[in-house]
ROSE-4610 file (N, C-alpha, C; in Angstrom, 1 decimal, always signed):
// ROSE-4610
residu = [M/M/M/K/K/K/K/K/K/K/K/K/K/K/K/N/N/N/E/E/E/E/E/E/T/T/T/G/G/G/V/V/V/I/I/I/I/I/I/R/R/R/A/A/A/P/P/P/Y/Y/Y/K/K/K/R/R/R/F/F/F/E/E/E/H/H/H/K/K/K/I/I/I/E/E/E/T/T/T/R/R/R/E/E/E/S/S/S/K/K/K/A/A/A/S/S/S/K/K/K/M/M/M/K/K/K/W/W/W/F/F/F/F/F/F/K/K/K/L/L/L/M/M/M/S/S/S/R/R/R/L/L/L/T/T/T/Y/Y/Y/D/D/D/T/T/T/L/L/L/F/F/F/G/G/G/F/F/F/V/V/V/L/L/L/H/H/H/Y/Y/Y/F/F/F/R/R/R/N/N/N/V/V/V/N/N/N/R/R/R/K/K/K/A/A/A/R/R/R/S/S/S/K/K/K/I/I/I/T/T/T/D/D/D/C/C/C/S/S/S/M/M/M/R/R/R/C/C/C/E/E/E/T/T/T/L/L/L/Q/Q/Q/H/H/H/V/V/V/D/D/D/L/L/L/L/L/L/I/I/I/K/K/K/V/V/V/F/F/F/K/K/K/W/W/W/V/V/V/I/I/I/L/L/L/P/P/P/A/A/A/S/S/S/L/L/L/L/L/L/Y/Y/Y/V/V/V/C/C/C/A/A/A/D/D/D/F/F/F/Y/Y/Y/F/F/F/F/F/F/R/R/R/E/E/E/N/N/N/A/A/A/L/L/L/D/D/D/S/S/S/M/M/M/F/F/F/L/L/L/G/G/G/I/I/I/L/L/L/I/I/I/F/F/F/F/F/F/Y/Y/Y/S/S/S/N/N/N/F/F/F/L/L/L/P/P/P/D/D/D/F/F/F/P/P/P/S/S/S/I/I/I/F/F/F/R/R/R/K/K/K/K/K/K/V/V/V/Y/Y/Y/H/H/H/D/D/D/E/E/E/R/R/R/D/D/D/I/I/I/P/P/P/K/K/K/D/D/D/L/L/L/P/P/P/W/W/W/Y/Y/Y/K/K/K/K/K/K/Y/Y/Y/A/A/A/L/L/L/L/L/L/L/L/L/F/F/F/A/A/A/P/P/P/L/L/L/F/F/F/I/I/I/G/G/G/L/L/L/F/F/F/F/F/F/G/G/G/G/G/G/I/I/I/Q/Q/Q/L/L/L/T/T/T/W/W/W/K/K/K/T/T/T/T/T/T/E/E/E/T/T/T/F/F/F/H/H/H/N/N/N/F/F/F/K/K/K/S/S/S/L/L/L/I/I/I/I/I/I/F/F/F/V/V/V/V/V/V/F/F/F/L/L/L/F/F/F/T/T/T/L/L/L/S/S/S/F/F/F/F/F/F/A/A/A/F/F/F/G/G/G/D/D/D/F/F/F/P/P/P/I/I/I/S/S/S/I/I/I/G/G/G/D/D/D/I/I/I/T/T/T/E/E/E/I/I/I/L/L/L/S/S/S/V/V/V/P/P/P/F/F/F/Y/Y/Y/G/G/G/L/L/L/I/I/I/G/G/G/Y/Y/Y/L/L/L/V/V/V/H/H/H/L/L/L/K/K/K/V/V/V/D/D/D/L/L/L/C/C/C/F/F/F]
num = [1/1/1/2/2/2/3/3/3/4/4/4/5/5/5/6/6/6/7/7/7/8/8/8/9/9/9/10/10/10/11/11/11/12/12/12/13/13/13/14/14/14/15/15/15/16/16/16/17/17/17/18/18/18/19/19/19/20/20/20/21/21/21/22/22/22/23/23/23/24/24/24/25/25/25/26/26/26/27/27/27/28/28/28/29/29/29/30/30/30/31/31/31/32/32/32/33/33/33/34/34/34/35/35/35/36/36/36/37/37/37/38/38/38/39/39/39/40/40/40/41/41/41/42/42/42/43/43/43/44/44/44/45/45/45/46/46/46/47/47/47/48/48/48/49/49/49/50/50/50/51/51/51/52/52/52/53/53/53/54/54/54/55/55/55/56/56/56/57/57/57/58/58/58/59/59/59/60/60/60/61/61/61/62/62/62/63/63/63/64/64/64/65/65/65/66/66/66/67/67/67/68/68/68/69/69/69/70/70/70/71/71/71/72/72/72/73/73/73/74/74/74/75/75/75/76/76/76/77/77/77/78/78/78/79/79/79/80/80/80/81/81/81/82/82/82/83/83/83/84/84/84/85/85/85/86/86/86/87/87/87/88/88/88/89/89/89/90/90/90/91/91/91/92/92/92/93/93/93/94/94/94/95/95/95/96/96/96/97/97/97/98/98/98/99/99/99/100/100/100/101/101/101/102/102/102/103/103/103/104/104/104/105/105/105/106/106/106/107/107/107/108/108/108/109/109/109/110/110/110/111/111/111/112/112/112/113/113/113/114/114/114/115/115/115/116/116/116/117/117/117/118/118/118/119/119/119/120/120/120/121/121/121/122/122/122/123/123/123/124/124/124/125/125/125/126/126/126/127/127/127/128/128/128/129/129/129/130/130/130/131/131/131/132/132/132/133/133/133/134/134/134/135/135/135/136/136/136/137/137/137/138/138/138/139/139/139/140/140/140/141/141/141/142/142/142/143/143/143/144/144/144/145/145/145/146/146/146/147/147/147/148/148/148/149/149/149/150/150/150/151/151/151/152/152/152/153/153/153/154/154/154/155/155/155/156/156/156/157/157/157/158/158/158/159/159/159/160/160/160/161/161/161/162/162/162/163/163/163/164/164/164/165/165/165/166/166/166/167/167/167/168/168/168/169/169/169/170/170/170/171/171/171/172/172/172/173/173/173/174/174/174/175/175/175/176/176/176/177/177/177/178/178/178/179/179/179/180/180/180/181/181/181/182/182/182/183/183/183/184/184/184/185/185/185/186/186/186/187/187/187/188/188/188/189/189/189/190/190/190/191/191/191/192/192/192/193/193/193/194/194/194/195/195/195/196/196/196/197/197/197/198/198/198/199/199/199/200/200/200/201/201/201/202/202/202/203/203/203/204/204/204/205/205/205/206/206/206/207/207/207/208/208/208/209/209/209/210/210/210/211/211/211/212/212/212/213/213/213/214/214/214/215/215/215/216/216/216/217/217/217/218/218/218/219/219/219/220/220/220/221/221/221/222/222/222/223/223/223/224/224/224/225/225/225/226/226/226/227/227/227/228/228/228/229/229/229/230/230/230/231/231/231/232/232/232/233/233/233/234/234/234/235/235/235/236/236/236/237/237/237/238/238/238]
x = [-210.2/-210.4/-211.9/-212.3/-213.7/-213.8/-215.0/-215.3/-216.0/-215.5/-216.0/-216.2/-217.4/-217.7/-217.2/-216.5/-216.0/-217.1/-217.3/-218.5/-218.3/-217.1/-217.0/-217.2/-216.6/-216.6/-217.7/-218.1/-219.1/-218.5/-217.2/-216.5/-216.2/-216.5/-216.3/-214.8/-214.2/-212.8/-212.7/-211.6/-211.3/-210.8/-211.3/-210.8/-210.2/-209.0/-208.3/-209.1/-208.9/-209.4/-208.6/-209.2/-208.5/-207.9/-207.5/-207.0/-205.6/-204.8/-203.5/-203.6/-204.5/-204.8/-205.3/-206.1/-206.6/-205.5/-204.5/-203.4/-202.6/-202.4/-201.6/-202.3/-203.6/-204.4/-204.3/-204.3/-204.3/-202.9/-201.9/-200.5/-200.4/-200.9/-200.8/-201.5/-202.7/-203.5/-202.9/-202.2/-201.5/-200.3/-199.6/-198.5/-198.9/-200.0/-200.5/-201.0/-201.6/-202.0/-200.8/-199.7/-198.5/-197.9/-197.9/-197.3/-198.1/-199.4/-200.3/-200.1/-199.9/-199.7/-198.4/-197.3/-196.0/-196.1/-196.8/-197.0/-197.7/-198.8/-199.6/-198.8/-198.0/-197.1/-196.1/-195.5/-194.5/-195.1/-196.3/-197.0/-197.4/-197.9/-198.3/-197.1/-195.9/-194.7/-194.3/-194.3/-193.9/-194.8/-196.1/-197.0/-196.9/-196.7/-196.6/-195.3/-194.2/-193.0/-193.0/-193.5/-193.6/-194.4/-195.5/-196.4/-195.8/-195.1/-194.5/-193.3/-192.5/-191.3/-191.8/-192.7/-193.2/-193.9/-194.6/-195.3/-194.3/-193.2/-192.1/-191.5/-191.0/-190.3/-191.3/-192.5/-193.5/-193.5/-193.6/-193.7/-192.4/-191.2/-190.0/-189.8/-190.2/-190.1/-191.1/-192.2/-193.2/-192.7/-192.2/-191.7/-190.5/-189.6/-188.4/-188.6/-189.9/-190.2/-189.4/-189.2/-188.4/-189.2/-188.6/-189.3/-189.3/-189.0/-189.0/-190.5/-190.7/-192.1/-192.5/-193.8/-194.4/-194.1/-194.1/-193.8/-192.3/-191.4/-190.0/-189.8/-190.5/-190.4/-191.0/-192.1/-192.7/-191.9/-191.3/-190.4/-189.2/-188.5/-187.3/-187.6/-188.7/-189.1/-189.4/-190.1/-190.4/-189.1/-188.1/-186.9/-186.2/-186.1/-185.4/-186.2/-187.5/-188.2/-188.2/-188.3/-188.3/-187.0/-185.9/-184.6/-184.4/-184.9/-184.8/-185.5/-186.7/-187.5/-186.9/-186.4/-185.7/-184.5/-183.6/-182.4/-182.8/-183.8/-184.2/-184.7/-185.5/-186.2/-185.2/-184.2/-183.4/-182.0/-181.6/-180.3/-180.3/-180.9/-180.9/-181.6/-182.8/-183.6/-183.0/-182.6/-181.9/-180.6/-179.8/-178.6/-178.8/-179.8/-180.1/-180.5/-181.3/-181.7/-180.5/-179.6/-178.4/-177.5/-177.4/-176.5/-177.0/-178.3/-178.8/-178.6/-178.9/-178.8/-177.3/-176.4/-175.0/-174.4/-174.8/-174.3/-174.7/-176.0/-176.4/-175.8/-175.6/-175.1/-173.6/-172.8/-171.4/-170.9/-171.6/-171.1/-172.1/-173.3/-174.3/-174.7/-174.7/-175.1/-176.5/-177.3/-178.6/-178.4/-178.4/-178.2/-179.4/-180.6/-181.8/-181.9/-181.3/-181.4/-180.5/-179.3/-178.5/-179.1/-179.8/-180.4/-181.5/-182.4/-183.5/-183.0/-182.0/-181.4/-180.8/-180.1/-179.4/-180.4/-181.6/-182.6/-183.1/-183.4/-183.8/-182.7/-181.5/-180.4/-180.3/-180.6/-180.6/-181.6/-182.8/-183.9/-183.5/-183.0/-182.7/-181.6/-180.5/-179.4/-179.7/-180.7/-181.1/-181.5/-182.1/-182.6/-181.7/-180.8/-180.0/-179.3/-178.7/-178.0/-178.9/-180.2/-181.1/-181.6/-181.5/-182.0/-181.4/-180.1/-179.5/-179.7/-180.5/-180.7/-181.3/-182.1/-182.7/-181.6/-180.4/-179.3/-178.3/-178.7/-177.7/-177.9/-176.8/-176.8/-176.5/-176.8/-176.6/-175.1/-174.6/-173.3/-173.3/-172.6/-172.6/-171.5/-171.7/-170.7/-169.4/-169.6/-168.4/-167.9/-166.7/-166.1/-166.1/-166.0/-165.9/-167.2/-168.3/-169.6/-170.0/-169.1/-169.4/-169.0/-170.1/-169.8/-168.9/-168.3/-167.4/-168.2/-167.7/-168.4/-168.3/-169.1/-169.1/-167.8/-167.3/-166.2/-166.6/-165.6/-165.9/-166.8/-166.6/-167.3/-168.8/-169.1/-170.5/-171.1/-170.3/-170.8/-171.3/-170.5/-170.8/-171.7/-171.8/-172.8/-174.2/-174.4/-175.7/-176.0/-175.0/-175.3/-175.5/-174.6/-174.6/-175.8/-176.1/-177.2/-178.4/-178.7/-179.7/-181.1/-181.5/-182.9/-183.0/-181.9/-181.9/-182.1/-181.4/-181.5/-182.9/-183.4/-184.7/-185.8/-185.6/-186.6/-186.6/-185.4/-185.3/-185.9/-185.7/-186.3/-187.8/-188.4/-189.9/-190.4/-189.5/-189.9/-189.9/-189.5/-189.4/-188.1/-187.1/-185.8/-185.0/-184.7/-184.0/-182.5/-181.7/-180.3/-179.7/-178.6/-177.9/-176.9/-176.8/-175.9/-176.3/-175.4/-175.6/-174.3/-174.4/-173.2/-173.4/-172.3/-172.4/-172.2/-171.9/-171.7/-173.0/-173.0/-174.2/-174.4/-173.2/-173.2/-173.4/-173.5/-173.6/-172.2/-171.4/-170.0/-169.5/-168.4/-167.9/-167.2/-166.8/-166.2/-167.2/-168.4/-169.5/-169.9/-169.9/-170.2/-169.3/-168.0/-167.0/-167.1/-167.4/-167.6/-168.8/-169.9/-171.1/-170.9/-170.1/-169.9/-169.0/-168.0/-167.1/-168.0/-168.9/-169.8/-170.6/-171.2/-172.0/-171.2/-170.0/-169.1/-168.8/-168.6/-168.4/-169.6/-170.8/-172.0/-172.2/-172.0/-172.2/-171.2/-170.0/-169.0/-169.4/-170.0/-170.4/-171.7/-172.5/-173.8/-173.6/-172.7/-172.6/-171.2/-170.3/-169.0/-168.9/-169.1/-169.0/-167.6/-166.9/-165.6/-165.7/-164.9/-164.0/-164.8/-164.3/-165.0/-164.8/-165.9/-165.9/-166.1/-165.9/-166.1/-167.5/-168.5/-169.9/-170.1/-169.5/-169.6/-169.1/-168.0/-167.4/-168.4/-169.0/-170.0/-171.1/-171.6/-172.7/-172.2/-171.0/-170.5/-170.3/-169.9/-169.7/-171.0/-172.0/-173.3/-174.0/-174.0/-174.7/-174.1/-172.8/-172.2/-172.4/-172.4/-172.6/-174.0/-175.0/-176.4/-176.4/-175.7/-175.7/-175.0/-173.9/-173.1/-174.0/-174.7/-175.5/-176.6/-177.3/-178.4/-177.9/-176.7/-176.2/-175.8/-175.2/-174.8/-176.0/-177.1/-178.3/-178.8/-178.7/-179.1/-178.2/-176.9/-175.9/-176.1/-176.5/-176.7/-177.8/-178.9/-180.0/-179.6/-178.9/-178.6/-177.4/-176.4/-175.1/-175.1/-175.9/-175.9/-174.5/-173.7/-172.4/-172.5]
y = [+125.8/+124.4/+124.0/+123.0/+122.5/+121.6/+121.5/+120.6/+119.4/+118.2/+116.9/+116.0/+115.3/+114.5/+113.1/+112.7/+111.3/+110.3/+109.3/+108.4/+107.5/+107.1/+106.2/+106.8/+108.0/+108.7/+109.7/+110.2/+111.3/+112.6/+112.7/+114.0/+114.7/+116.0/+116.8/+117.2/+116.8/+117.2/+118.1/+118.7/+119.6/+118.8/+119.0/+118.4/+119.5/+119.2/+120.2/+120.4/+121.6/+121.9/+121.2/+121.0/+120.3/+121.4/+122.5/+123.6/+123.2/+122.5/+122.1/+121.1/+120.2/+119.2/+119.9/+120.9/+121.7/+122.4/+123.0/+123.6/+122.7/+121.5/+120.5/+120.1/+119.9/+119.6/+120.7/+121.9/+123.1/+123.1/+122.9/+123.0/+121.9/+120.7/+119.6/+119.8/+120.4/+120.7/+121.8/+122.8/+123.8/+123.2/+122.3/+121.6/+120.8/+120.1/+119.3/+120.1/+121.3/+122.2/+122.8/+123.1/+123.7/+122.6/+121.4/+120.2/+120.0/+120.1/+119.9/+121.0/+122.3/+123.4/+123.3/+122.9/+122.7/+121.6/+120.5/+119.4/+119.9/+120.7/+121.2/+122.1/+123.0/+123.9/+123.2/+122.2/+121.4/+120.6/+120.1/+119.4/+120.4/+121.5/+122.5/+123.0/+123.2/+123.6/+122.5/+121.3/+120.2/+120.1/+120.1/+120.0/+121.2/+122.4/+123.6/+123.5/+123.2/+123.1/+122.0/+120.8/+119.7/+120.0/+120.7/+121.0/+122.1/+123.0/+124.1/+123.6/+122.7/+122.2/+121.2/+120.4/+119.5/+120.2/+121.2/+122.0/+122.7/+123.2/+123.9/+122.9/+121.7/+120.8/+120.2/+120.1/+119.6/+120.6/+121.9/+122.9/+123.0/+122.9/+122.9/+121.7/+120.5/+119.3/+119.3/+119.9/+120.0/+121.0/+122.1/+123.1/+122.7/+121.9/+121.4/+120.1/+119.6/+118.4/+117.2/+117.2/+116.1/+114.9/+113.7/+112.4/+111.9/+112.7/+112.2/+112.0/+110.8/+110.5/+111.3/+111.4/+112.1/+111.4/+110.1/+109.2/+109.5/+109.6/+109.8/+111.2/+112.2/+113.5/+113.6/+112.9/+112.9/+112.2/+111.1/+110.3/+111.1/+111.7/+112.5/+113.7/+114.4/+115.6/+115.2/+114.1/+113.6/+113.3/+112.7/+112.5/+113.8/+114.7/+116.0/+116.8/+116.9/+117.7/+117.1/+115.7/+115.0/+115.3/+115.1/+115.4/+116.9/+117.7/+119.2/+119.6/+119.2/+119.6/+119.1/+117.8/+117.3/+118.1/+118.4/+119.2/+120.6/+121.2/+122.5/+122.5/+121.5/+121.5/+121.1/+120.2/+119.8/+120.4/+121.1/+121.6/+123.1/+123.5/+124.9/+125.8/+125.5/+126.4/+126.5/+125.5/+125.7/+126.5/+126.1/+126.8/+128.3/+128.6/+130.0/+130.8/+130.3/+130.9/+131.1/+130.1/+130.2/+131.3/+131.3/+132.3/+133.8/+134.0/+135.4/+135.8/+134.9/+135.2/+135.4/+134.6/+134.7/+136.0/+136.3/+137.5/+138.8/+138.7/+139.9/+140.0/+138.8/+138.8/+139.2/+138.6/+138.8/+140.1/+140.4/+141.5/+142.6/+142.5/+143.6/+143.8/+142.8/+142.9/+142.2/+142.9/+142.3/+141.5/+140.2/+139.3/+138.7/+139.3/+138.8/+138.8/+139.9/+140.1/+139.0/+138.7/+137.7/+136.3/+136.1/+134.8/+134.5/+135.5/+135.2/+135.0/+135.8/+135.7/+134.3/+133.9/+132.6/+131.4/+131.5/+130.5/+130.4/+131.5/+131.5/+130.9/+131.2/+130.6/+129.1/+128.7/+127.3/+126.5/+127.0/+126.4/+126.4/+127.6/+127.8/+126.8/+126.8/+126.0/+124.5/+124.1/+122.7/+122.2/+123.0/+122.6/+123.2/+124.0/+124.6/+123.7/+122.6/+121.7/+121.2/+121.2/+120.7/+121.8/+123.0/+124.1/+124.2/+124.1/+124.2/+122.9/+122.0/+120.7/+120.9/+122.1/+122.3/+122.7/+123.0/+123.3/+122.2/+121.0/+119.9/+119.1/+118.8/+118.0/+116.6/+115.7/+114.3/+114.0/+113.0/+112.5/+111.2/+111.3/+110.1/+109.1/+107.9/+106.9/+107.0/+107.5/+107.7/+109.1/+109.3/+110.6/+111.5/+110.9/+111.7/+112.4/+111.9/+112.6/+113.6/+113.9/+114.8/+116.2/+117.1/+118.5/+119.2/+120.3/+121.0/+121.6/+121.5/+122.0/+123.5/+124.1/+125.5/+125.9/+127.1/+127.6/+127.6/+127.6/+127.4/+128.6/+129.8/+130.9/+130.9/+130.4/+130.2/+129.0/+128.0/+126.8/+127.1/+127.8/+128.1/+129.3/+130.1/+131.2/+130.6/+129.4/+128.7/+128.3/+128.0/+127.6/+128.8/+129.8/+130.9/+131.9/+132.0/+132.9/+132.1/+131.0/+130.1/+130.8/+131.6/+132.2/+133.1/+133.8/+134.7/+133.8/+132.7/+131.9/+131.2/+130.8/+130.1/+131.1/+132.4/+133.4/+133.6/+133.6/+133.7/+132.5/+131.4/+130.1/+130.2/+130.6/+130.7/+131.9/+132.9/+134.0/+133.7/+132.5/+132.1/+132.4/+132.8/+133.1/+131.8/+131.2/+130.0/+130.2/+129.8/+129.9/+128.7/+128.9/+127.7/+127.1/+127.6/+127.1/+125.7/+124.8/+123.4/+122.9/+122.2/+121.7/+120.3/+119.5/+118.2/+118.2/+119.3/+119.5/+119.2/+118.4/+118.1/+118.9/+119.5/+120.4/+119.6/+118.3/+117.4/+116.9/+117.9/+117.5/+118.6/+118.3/+119.2/+120.4/+120.3/+121.5/+122.6/+122.2/+123.1/+123.7/+122.9/+123.3/+124.4/+124.2/+125.2/+126.5/+126.4/+127.6/+128.4/+127.7/+128.3/+129.0/+128.3/+128.9/+130.1/+130.1/+131.3/+132.4/+132.1/+133.2/+133.8/+132.9/+133.4/+134.3/+133.8/+134.6/+136.0/+136.1/+137.4/+138.3/+137.8/+138.6/+139.0/+138.0/+138.3/+139.4/+139.4/+140.3/+141.8/+141.9/+143.3/+143.7/+142.7/+143.0/+143.3/+142.6/+142.8/+143.3/+143.5/+144.0/+145.5/+146.1/+147.5/+147.8/+148.7/+149.1/+150.1/+150.0/+148.9/+147.6/+146.5/+145.2/+144.7/+144.5/+144.0/+142.4/+141.8/+140.4/+140.0/+140.9/+140.7/+140.7/+141.6/+141.6/+140.3/+139.8/+138.6/+137.4/+137.3/+136.2/+136.3/+137.5/+137.7/+137.3/+137.7/+137.4/+135.9/+135.2/+133.8/+133.0/+133.6/+132.8/+132.5/+133.4/+133.2/+132.0/+132.0/+130.8/+129.5/+129.6/+128.4/+127.8/+128.7/+128.2/+127.6/+128.2/+127.7/+126.4/+126.2/+125.0/+123.9/+124.1/+123.0/+122.6/+123.6/+123.3/+122.5/+122.9/+122.2/+120.7/+120.6/+119.2/+118.3/+118.9/+118.1/+117.6/+118.4/+117.9/+116.8/+117.0/+116.0/+114.7/+114.8/+113.7/+112.8/+113.4/+112.6/+112.0/+112.8/+112.3/+111.4/+111.7/+110.9/+109.9/+110.0/+109.1/+108.9/+110.0/+109.8/+109.8]
z = [+170.2/+170.4/+170.5/+169.9/+170.0/+171.2/+171.8/+172.9/+172.4/+172.9/+172.4/+173.7/+173.7/+174.8/+174.7/+175.8/+175.8/+176.1/+175.2/+175.3/+176.5/+176.9/+178.0/+179.4/+179.6/+180.9/+181.0/+179.9/+179.9/+180.1/+180.2/+180.5/+179.1/+179.2/+178.0/+177.9/+176.7/+176.5/+175.3/+175.2/+174.0/+172.9/+171.7/+170.5/+169.6/+169.0/+168.2/+166.9/+166.4/+165.0/+164.0/+162.8/+161.7/+160.8/+161.4/+160.5/+159.9/+160.7/+160.2/+159.0/+159.2/+158.1/+156.8/+157.0/+155.9/+155.2/+156.0/+155.3/+154.5/+155.0/+154.3/+153.0/+153.1/+151.9/+150.8/+151.3/+150.4/+149.7/+150.5/+149.9/+148.9/+149.2/+148.3/+147.0/+147.2/+146.0/+145.1/+145.8/+145.0/+144.3/+144.9/+144.3/+143.1/+143.2/+142.1/+141.0/+141.3/+140.2/+139.5/+140.2/+139.6/+138.7/+139.2/+138.5/+137.2/+137.3/+136.1/+135.1/+135.6/+134.8/+134.0/+134.6/+133.9/+132.9/+133.2/+132.3/+131.1/+131.3/+130.2/+129.3/+129.9/+129.1/+128.3/+128.9/+128.3/+127.1/+127.3/+126.2/+125.1/+125.5/+124.5/+123.7/+124.3/+123.6/+122.6/+123.1/+122.3/+121.0/+121.2/+120.1/+119.1/+119.6/+118.8/+118.0/+118.6/+117.9/+116.9/+117.2/+116.3/+115.1/+115.3/+114.2/+113.3/+113.9/+113.1/+112.2/+112.8/+112.1/+111.0/+111.3/+110.3/+109.1/+109.4/+108.4/+107.5/+108.1/+107.3/+106.4/+106.9/+106.0/+104.9/+105.2/+104.2/+103.1/+103.4/+102.4/+101.6/+102.2/+101.5/+100.6/+101.0/+100.2/+99.0/+99.3/+98.2/+97.1/+97.6/+96.6/+95.9/+96.6/+96.0/+95.2/+95.3/+94.6/+95.1/+96.4/+97.0/+97.1/+97.1/+97.2/+98.6/+99.6/+101.0/+101.4/+102.0/+102.4/+103.6/+103.7/+104.9/+106.2/+106.1/+107.3/+107.8/+106.8/+107.2/+107.8/+107.2/+107.8/+109.2/+109.4/+110.7/+111.7/+111.4/+112.3/+112.7/+111.7/+112.0/+112.8/+112.5/+113.3/+114.7/+114.9/+116.2/+117.0/+116.4/+117.2/+117.6/+116.6/+116.9/+118.0/+117.9/+118.8/+120.2/+120.3/+121.6/+122.3/+121.7/+122.4/+122.7/+121.7/+121.9/+123.2/+123.4/+124.5/+125.8/+125.8/+127.0/+127.4/+126.4/+126.7/+127.2/+126.6/+127.0/+128.4/+128.8/+130.1/+131.2/+130.9/+132.0/+132.0/+130.9/+130.8/+130.6/+129.4/+129.0/+130.0/+130.3/+131.2/+132.6/+133.3/+134.6/+134.5/+133.4/+133.2/+132.9/+132.2/+131.8/+133.1/+133.9/+135.2/+136.1/+136.2/+137.0/+136.4/+135.1/+134.4/+134.6/+134.5/+134.8/+136.2/+137.2/+138.6/+139.0/+138.4/+138.8/+138.1/+136.9/+136.3/+137.0/+137.5/+138.3/+139.7/+140.3/+141.7/+141.7/+140.8/+140.8/+140.1/+138.9/+138.1/+137.9/+138.6/+138.5/+137.0/+136.2/+134.8/+134.6/+133.8/+133.5/+132.2/+132.3/+131.2/+130.6/+130.9/+130.3/+128.8/+128.2/+126.8/+126.1/+126.6/+126.0/+126.3/+127.4/+127.7/+126.7/+126.5/+125.6/+124.2/+123.8/+122.4/+122.3/+123.4/+123.4/+123.3/+123.9/+123.8/+122.4/+121.8/+120.4/+119.5/+119.7/+119.0/+119.2/+120.4/+120.7/+119.9/+119.8/+119.0/+117.5/+117.1/+115.7/+115.2/+116.0/+115.6/+115.7/+116.4/+116.5/+115.1/+114.3/+113.0/+111.8/+112.2/+111.1/+110.1/+110.6/+109.6/+108.5/+108.7/+107.7/+106.8/+107.2/+106.4/+104.9/+104.8/+103.4/+102.6/+103.0/+102.3/+100.9/+100.7/+99.4/+98.4/+98.8/+97.9/+97.8/+98.3/+98.3/+97.0/+96.4/+95.1/+95.4/+94.5/+94.7/+94.5/+95.3/+95.2/+94.3/+93.2/+92.3/+92.7/+92.3/+92.6/+91.8/+90.5/+89.7/+89.9/+90.4/+90.7/+89.4/+88.3/+87.0/+86.8/+87.4/+87.1/+88.1/+89.1/+90.2/+89.6/+89.6/+89.1/+90.2/+89.7/+90.6/+91.8/+93.0/+94.2/+94.3/+95.1/+95.3/+96.0/+95.9/+96.7/+98.1/+99.0/+100.4/+101.0/+100.5/+101.1/+100.6/+99.5/+99.1/+99.8/+100.0/+100.6/+102.1/+102.8/+104.2/+104.4/+103.3/+103.3/+103.3/+102.7/+102.7/+104.2/+105.0/+106.3/+107.2/+107.1/+108.1/+107.8/+106.5/+106.2/+105.6/+106.2/+105.7/+105.6/+106.6/+106.5/+105.2/+104.9/+103.7/+102.4/+102.3/+101.1/+101.1/+102.2/+102.3/+101.9/+102.3/+101.9/+100.4/+99.8/+98.3/+97.6/+98.2/+97.7/+97.7/+98.8/+98.8/+98.0/+97.8/+96.9/+95.5/+95.1/+93.7/+93.0/+93.7/+93.1/+93.2/+92.0/+92.0/+91.8/+92.8/+92.8/+92.2/+91.5/+90.9/+91.8/+93.0/+94.0/+94.4/+94.3/+94.7/+95.3/+96.4/+97.1/+97.6/+97.7/+98.3/+99.8/+100.4/+101.8/+102.5/+103.6/+104.3/+105.6/+106.0/+107.2/+108.5/+108.4/+109.6/+110.1/+110.4/+110.9/+111.8/+112.5/+113.5/+112.8/+111.6/+110.9/+110.7/+110.3/+110.1/+111.5/+112.5/+113.8/+114.3/+114.1/+114.6/+113.8/+112.5/+111.7/+112.2/+112.5/+113.0/+114.3/+115.2/+116.6/+116.5/+115.6/+115.4/+114.9/+114.0/+113.4/+114.5/+115.4/+116.5/+117.4/+117.7/+118.6/+118.1/+116.7/+116.1/+116.3/+116.0/+116.1/+117.6/+118.5/+119.9/+120.4/+119.9/+120.3/+119.9/+118.7/+118.3/+119.0/+119.4/+120.1/+121.6/+122.3/+123.7/+124.2/+123.3/+123.7/+123.7/+124.9/+125.1/+125.7/+125.1/+125.6/+126.7/+127.7/+128.0/+128.4/+127.9/+128.1/+129.5/+130.2/+131.6/+131.6/+132.7/+132.8/+132.6/+133.0/+132.7/+131.2/+130.5/+129.0/+128.4/+128.9/+128.4/+128.6/+129.7/+129.9/+129.0/+128.7/+127.7/+126.3/+125.9/+124.6/+124.4/+125.4/+125.3/+125.4/+126.0/+126.2/+124.9/+123.9/+122.7/+121.9/+121.6/+120.9/+121.7/+123.0/+123.9/+123.6/+123.5/+123.2/+121.8/+120.8/+119.5/+119.4/+120.2/+120.3/+120.8/+121.8/+122.4/+121.4/+120.8/+119.9/+118.7/+118.1/+117.0/+117.4/+118.6/+119.0/+119.3/+119.7/+119.9/+118.6/+117.5/+116.2/+115.7/+115.9/+115.5/+116.3/+117.5/+118.4/+117.8/+117.2/+116.6/+115.3/+114.4/+113.1/+113.0/+113.8/+113.8/+114.8/+115.9/+117.0/+117.6/+117.8/+118.4/+119.9]
């Protein structure tokens, strides 16, 4: 305690230190720094993702000689990335942390691998419906002018193995596969989720299958489902 002289009586009294106020200021400054850090990381993630996606679709449209304007691509990319970041920050990230903690607490399972894989699937599936657009053919008004569509297994191969076909496209291998399917529908969503479930089963299904294994198996198609729905939310506005 410091000593302080009372000006009216002349008596020396004790004055408290301002150590408590200093602690409060320090905590507030630390909280503001953490808040600033998370805002910075969120903005950095947004700008990086936006730039990457826009750069990709510019290259695809240039190589495919598409007539889509740069303004249209920028506007659509902005809408998708904006909703994607919001859903990730307020839904996917908290749910992922809860999922890992609950899986470890109740089943003694380390679910970090399925969580990180699921997050990657979430980002990937958010743009997946647009990936096969380079293989989309025009729909004519006269049904007699519509060429025969691809068989169903080729059609959905373009969706499920999109990175492979995109790699062939950029490698200069021109496929004659063209489809009128847009993949912006719930049928394509269900097929994609079933495909993810199959892959997840082989990746995380260790016999005998425990409840912890089941949660990991179901987590991957869940991430894919949410990502695909976010994309449909922007394009279909349901």
